[in-house]
N, C-alpha and C positions, 0 to 999 in steps of 0.2 A: 426713683427720687423724688423729694417731694413736690406740688406745685403750690406755689404762691400768688392769690390773685390780687390785681394791684388797678388802680384805678391812678391816671400821670398826666400829665399835660404835656404835649411835646413841642419840638421846635415850633411850628407854627400857631402855637396856645390852643391849640385843638386840643378836648378832654379828651382821651383813649380808657377804653378798660382789655382787661387781656388775663393772661398766665405767664409765669416764668418758671421754667424749672429749674432748682438748683439744691444744692446739699442742705442749704444752712438761711434762714431769713436774710443774715451780711450780703452772703453770696447773691443773693439776689437784688438787695439793694445796688449792689455792684453792678451786677448784669444792667438793671435801668436807672441806671449814671452813664454808662459805657454808651446804650442807646440814643441820650440823652432827653431823657425823659425825667422829669419832673415829679417824683413821687406825692400824691395828695393822700394814698392810703397802701396799705399792700397788707395782706393778712394770707396764713397756710391754708390752700384750700383742703376743707373735708367732706364728709357726708355731710353734714348740716350746713354746710354754706355755699356748697357746690351747686354750680347749674343743671339739675338732673333733668336729662329726658330720656323717655323709652327709649329712643332710636337714632336720635342725632348727636348727642352727646357726649358718647365714649369714644374710642381712640379711634383714628378712618383704619377700617381693611384695609388689605391690600391690593383687594379691585377697586377700590377708590383713589387708590395714588395713580395706582396703573389708568385710570380714567383721567383724570387730574393731566399725568404727564402728556396721554395723546391731544387732550385741549392744549397744553401748554406749546404745546411743538404748532400742530395748526395757529393756532395765532401768532407765532411766532415767521411762520412761513407766509402770514399773509400779511407782513409786516408791522404787525402790534406790537410794541416796545414792550420790553420786559416788565416796566413797572405797571404800564395800561393792565397788559396782558394777569403780573396778581394781582389787580383790582379786581378785573372781571371775575377772574377763578374765587376767589375770597366772595364775592357777592353770588353769584351763584352754586356752592357747595351749599347742600344740606346739613352736612356733618358740623355743630358750633364749634367741637377742638379746632377743625381743622379750617372753618371760618375764620377763628381769633387767632390761629399761628399764622396762617395766610397772609391778615392785615398784616400783621408781625414783621413777616418777613418781607413786602415789602416797605415799610417804614425802614428795614435796614437797608435796601438793596438803594430804597432813594438818597442813603445818608452815607453811599459808596461803597458799603461790603458786596464781594458777591454772593451770586446765589448759593452758593453750596457752603459760604459760610453761616449764611443767612441761615440757611436750617440748619446746619451740624449743631444753635443753638436752642434746637427743638429733638434731641431724641429718641425720646418716647411718641414721635408722631412719625419721623421721617428714619426707615432705618439706615442702620451702616449703606449699604451696598449702594440705596439709593444716592448718600452723601459722596462715596466715593467718587461712583460714578460721572455725578454732576462737576466734580472739583475736573476730575480727566479730561471731560469734556469742555468744561472751560480753557483749561488750561492750552487743549488742542483749537481750540476755535472751533468744533461742530459742537456745541452744546444739543442744537436737535439731533443730532442720533445720538448723543448719549442718552438723552431725556426718552427719545424712541423703542430705546434697548431697555430700557427702567421699566416702560411701561409692559413691555411683550414681557419678562423677567415678574415682573409683577402681577401679571394678570394668568403665566403658565405658574406662578406658583401658587395663585389662587386656586385654581383650576385643578390643581392633581389634593391641595387640602380641601378642597368640597369632595372628590370624588371619595378621597379618605372618610370623611366624617360621613358621607351618603353610606359607605360601610356598613357603618358603622351604627345608625340612625335605629337602621330595625330590629336590629337583634336586640339593642338597648329599652326599644318602644315597647316592645312584646314581650321582655321581661317584664317592663312595667304594670303592663298591662294582666300579664299571667298574679301578680303581687297581690295589684289590688282585688281581684275578680276571687282570686285565693280569702284574703282577708276579710272582703264580702260574705262569702261561702264561708268559713270559720265560724264569723262573731255573729252572722246574724242567719241562714241559711240553716245550717247545718242544728244548731241546737233547738232551736223550733220544731225543725225536724223530726229531731229526735225525740223531746219531748213528746210528741206526738202519738208515736210508738210504745213509748213508756208508761203515758197512759192510756194504752191498749191493752198494757200486760207483754210486751213482747221483747223480748230477753235480745241486747245491743250485738250485734258480731262483733267480732274482735277488731275488727277494720276502722269500723264507726267509732267503739270505744277509743280506739288511736287517735284517732283524729277530736272527737271529743272532750280527747287530756290536752291535746294542742289548745282546740276551741278555748278551756277554760284558764290555762296558762295567759293567753291573748286578752281572752277580758278581765282576770282577776291583775296580771301584772302591767296590763299597758301604760301604766304612767312611768313605770323601769323599762322594759321595752323600748319605748321610743326614742327619750334620753339615749340611753345606750346605741341604738343605732342610730340617731345623729352624730354622736361622737365620734362612733368607727366610723362616719362617711366624712366625715370633717380630720379626723383624725389618717384617716389612708391619703386624702388632697394635701396635706399639708408633709405625713414623710416622703410624699410623691415630689414635694419640691427640696425635701432634703439632697445632699451629697447621692447620701447613700441610697435613698428612693429614687432618683433618676436612676442608677446604675441595676436596681432590683427592677423596674419597669421596664428599664430599655433592654436587661436583656429576656427580659419576656416578651420582648418584641422581635427581635430577632430569634429566638430559640422557637418561639410556640410555631408548630407548623400551620394552624390556620391564620398567623400573620407574620412570619418571618418573611413569608416569598414578597408581600406588599411593602414591608417597612423597606427591606435592603434594594430593593427594585424605586421604591417614590425616594430614598436618600438617593442613588446614582441618579436618580433622573435631577433632582434639584441639585448636585454636587457637579456635576457634571453642565447644566443651565447656568448657576450663576459664575460659573468659572468659565464660561465661554463668551459671557455676556462681560463681565468682568476683564479679563484680557483684550476684546474686540473693546473696548473704552480705552484702552491705553493702562489702564490697572497692572503695574507691575504682579510679577506671578506669584513674588512670596505675598506680597500684601492681598491680591487675592484670594489665595489658598486659607488666610489668617481671616479672612472675610466671612470666606463660607462656610468655616467653622463655628462662625456664628451663627449661622441659618439651619445648618440641619438642628433637626429637633432631637434624633435621639442621641445619647451621653457620652454612647461608646464611638460614631462617628466624629463625633465633635472631637474625640481623643485623637482619635485617628487623622485628622486633619491637621490638630494644633502637631503630634506629631510630624506627622510628612511637612509642615512647614518651618517647624527644624530643621527637618533634613535639606529641603531645599535652602538652608541658608547658608549650610555648608558644603553645597556645589552637588547634590546630589541630584536627579533628573525626580521628576515627578510621580514619575511610573513607579519606581522602587520602592516607595513608601505605601503608596495605595496596593501595588502587592502583596507586601511585606504582612501587613497587615490582618489582610485576611478576610477581610470585610464584605469590600465590592467584589463582584463576579470579576470572574478571569479576562470576559469579554472589555473590560471600563478597561482594568492595565495594560490590554493590549490595544486597544485600539490608539489610551493616549500614548503608549511606547511607539509606537507606529508613527504617530502625530508628531512628535518628538522626533522621530529620527526623518522626517522628510521637512518640517519645517513649519508644517501646518498643525499645530495644537488646538486650535481654536477651530478649526475647522472641524477636524476629531470629535472634538466635546459635544460640538452643536449637533450632529452626527447621532454623538450618544444619547446626547438630551432627548432627540427624535423618536429615537429607537424603545426608550426606558418610559417615554410619554406613555407611547401606546401598551409597552408591557405593564405598565402601572394601571391602566386601563383593564389589560384582563387578567389583575392581579385582584382589583375589586370585584369583577365578575364571578372570579374564581371562588372568592372568598364567600360571596352573597350566596352563590349556590351551595359552598361546603355548608354555612351557617343555616339553610333552611332545613336539612333533615335534622341535624340538632336540633335546632326549634323545635319541630316536629314533635322530637321524642321530649323534650321537656315539658310543653305542653301535654303533651300527653300523658305524663307522668303526675302532672299536679293537678291535673285537669279531671285525669283518669282517676284518679284515688280518692277525690274528692267525690264524683258521680259514684264512687265503688260504696263510700262509706251512705250516701244516701240512699241504695238501693240495696244493700243490704240487707236492713231491716226489711224491708217491701217482699223482700224474696224470703225472708226466716219468717213471716205471717204468713205469707201463701203457703211452705211448705206445712206450718203449724195448722192451716185450718185441711190442709188436703190430707192428712193424717186423721182428721175427725171423723 
């Protein structure tokens, strides 16, 4: 959804600046009018006019929102009014996008809107789960409890995401280093090394000739290779965002032996934790399952939860579609079924989430352990081949000298 930058005057006559998320500029003007703002300027935010910052200008992270909710709860329990709390949060946050958004939220709350409605106007900042839980908390008079649960949910989600990313950073970093070293060896080191032996009249061995052929291709056609590689990277990234691409990469994530264990367990943890949090905040089950389907990353789990929502709508218990989809481990639907029978589904989901949080940590550790020998083999193959290509002419020369 596009963002529109505006300068306006509010009801008190104060000039303010901010952004409005809207489908088009007409809806942005209407949104400003709904907020009782008199527009002085309004234009779509682009890369050229955006307030660019290296670390504080982008969308706030889940952990940042979780910390914000905890601070909000602490202020409310200390007797600080909601408007004053929002003002303090806006002033102390470092993320410029979140700072401006909290300022707008405070203005809307001052005009009489609820906190949830004010936040819902900024879907690119505040996730749907957060809005729904705050809505339920305001309706039940338990806003502090809802905010506390939101903070726990967001922080757990951020921790799980961080663990998964941590598992992927090491092999990616090693792969990048291996590629850079290989290019330097092929383009700079090997040609000079081979030329030296050719000047001495030593015939290059087959392995050295093979790597020299690769070196010649890199040096002679780099202006073609570089754009092709960049285009391939962007092409794969674009493909991964299409429906077909999401299914292809989603299938790889749940079928590839080294990834499937972590993917399934992290999805189970996220599903159980989010459902427990939403149900505990008073969100109806059907709505909660719909929200969870939008939270999980893997498209197959999204589709399974969307189908589960449809079946729950016609009266089926949650455990039935969870079992039938065949994606979740047996323990998930068994625990949910027990919870449904005993009337404590929320408690069972909490226990499931705790269990799978630990399982995700173990899965990440297992993935790292499995990747280490694979990385060693790859490095040995890449670097070993290059070293052999450099050493082979020397051995050939020694053999020739020994035969004199």
